MITI-174368 format. One line per 4 residues: number of its first residue (from 1); their letters; for each residue x, y, z of C-alpha. Coordinates in pm, whole numbers, always signed. Layout:
<atoms>
NUM = A = X/Y/Z  ... $
</atoms>
This chain:
<atoms>
1 = MYKF = +8536/+11928/+10278  +8783/+11650/+10191  +8556/+11512/+9920  +8557/+11852/+9753 $
5 = LAKL = +8937/+11874/+9786  +8973/+11526/+9633  +8766/+11629/+9330  +8964/+11950/+9296 $
9 = NKML = +9293/+11759/+9318  +9179/+11522/+9046  +9112/+11812/+8812  +9414/+12030/+8890 $
13 = LPSF = +9704/+11815/+9002  +9893/+11577/+8774  +9842/+11203/+8801  +10187/+11050/+8828 $
17 = TKQG = +10058/+10693/+8798  +9917/+10767/+8453  +10252/+10917/+8357  +10432/+10602/+8471 $
21 = LDIS = +10643/+10777/+8733  +10873/+10550/+8932  +10829/+10645/+9299  +11194/+10569/+9380 $
25 = KAKK = +11304/+10825/+9119  +11048/+11093/+9207  +11167/+11441/+9296  +11084/+11599/+9630 $
29 = WQMA = +10805/+11816/+9491  +10650/+11512/+9323  +10665/+11317/+9649  +10498/+11610/+9827 $
33 = IIGY = +10210/+11605/+9576  +10177/+11227/+9606  +10166/+11250/+9985  +9914/+11534/+9981 $
37 = RAYV = +9686/+11352/+9739  +9707/+11033/+9945  +9624/+11221/+10266  +9323/+11396/+10112 $
41 = TKKA = +9197/+11076/+9952  +9228/+10884/+10280  +9036/+11155/+10466  +8769/+11176/+10196 $
45 = LGN = +8708/+10801/+10206  +8710/+10793/+10587  +8426/+11042/+10631 $
</atoms>
């Protein structure tokens, strides 16, 4: 399930690293997306 979510995230959600976003200046909604993507990626790699 998490592998599917990770692929879906890659297609739908923005990549802030490619945009050069500074984490210390990120807005709350951007931090929420970063945290969600990190969680899903960690779970997908762990299974």
